[in-house]
Phi, psi and omega in degrees: 000330170302305190294320180291332178284320175306314182290331193234023189295313188297328176292311184297320174296320181286329172297313181302312182295321181290324181292325180286316181295320182288321175297320183290315178301322184269009180053044176264093188297324182293315171297313182306305181300337171273315184284331182291314175298325177303337176298312181277322181302315179305314182292334171290320171308308181294323185290315176293333180286323186271328186276111183262353185248109182264135180209167188312316182296327184297323185292325171303315178295313183299326180293319180306309180295323183289323175283341169288321183293321178290327175297321175300320174301309186297323184285346174299322188248024177295336180285340182277332185202133177294332181294339173296326181284323178291321173300310177307314184296325176284325178289326177287327170303315178289330170300316182300315179301317177289329174298314178296319175304319185291312183307312183292320171289334188267346176287125175233160179273086181242007175225144181259008183280139174242132177293120176302140172056037175299320175302320180292324174294319177297316181301314179310305186305315185294319186288325174297320177291325175297308178302310186298317186293323178292333174294328175281340199300319184285352176256012188267327178066232178291348183267008182305306181291316175303318178291319172307319184288319181303314188287330171300310174302312181300312179298320175302315184296330178293305182307311184293330170299315178302310189297346180291341184303136180086348185241351170229171177294163190293328178298304185305307172309308185298311176308306191293317184301314179295312172312317183292316183297317179292341177283316179300327178289318185290317185289330187283322178289331175300317184294315179306307180293329183277327190245336187253291192203134182305143184250120177303135183058033181311312184304324187286319177293320178293309177300315183299305189291326178295318185293322179289320179300313189286322176297307183293328180287320172302314187285323168304319174300319183288347179266356191297334180268000187278160177300139175302152181280154177303128180293000000 
């Protein structure tokens, strides 16, 4: 079974994501409540199968995935009670903090390559976070402070992912950086759809980009021990 999952995980994962997206878009609650949590659960199963070396940094990543799973479950019920959205916001904020700790603990000086203009990319991320928050500001009401804190942590998660360049192998950096950006995209789409204006096929774009984010972060973490790519 382990070998089957290892060999076919990408196909299994795409099936799970497709069914989660379908059930969400079709408003099939029974299917959705099963397949949406299965996105992160499948990544946790794959991670434990693939990762033979358990270390301190790994524990932070696992906690990030677990809090994401809790957030997924809470957000399933957000339409029934606004407190589920607040709970999801808190748990995903906590997940981002654990991802930041993972980025810091897993980074090792195993590459001499330095990302040119890293400070420019950092500034762009900061500017994006500031502009995006103020676009939402007038529609946030009592959520202004929580959304501000969440936005700050989300941007910080992306910045710390960027700071891994030159400290981990290229494959791990690329995957996790892409995952962090997909997280920013998913959360941005969710916020726009919820607070600004409905987005056509919003559930498809939000869930699809979220699944991509978790996938690339997980795969990037599994690539951390591989030899660096040739420059």
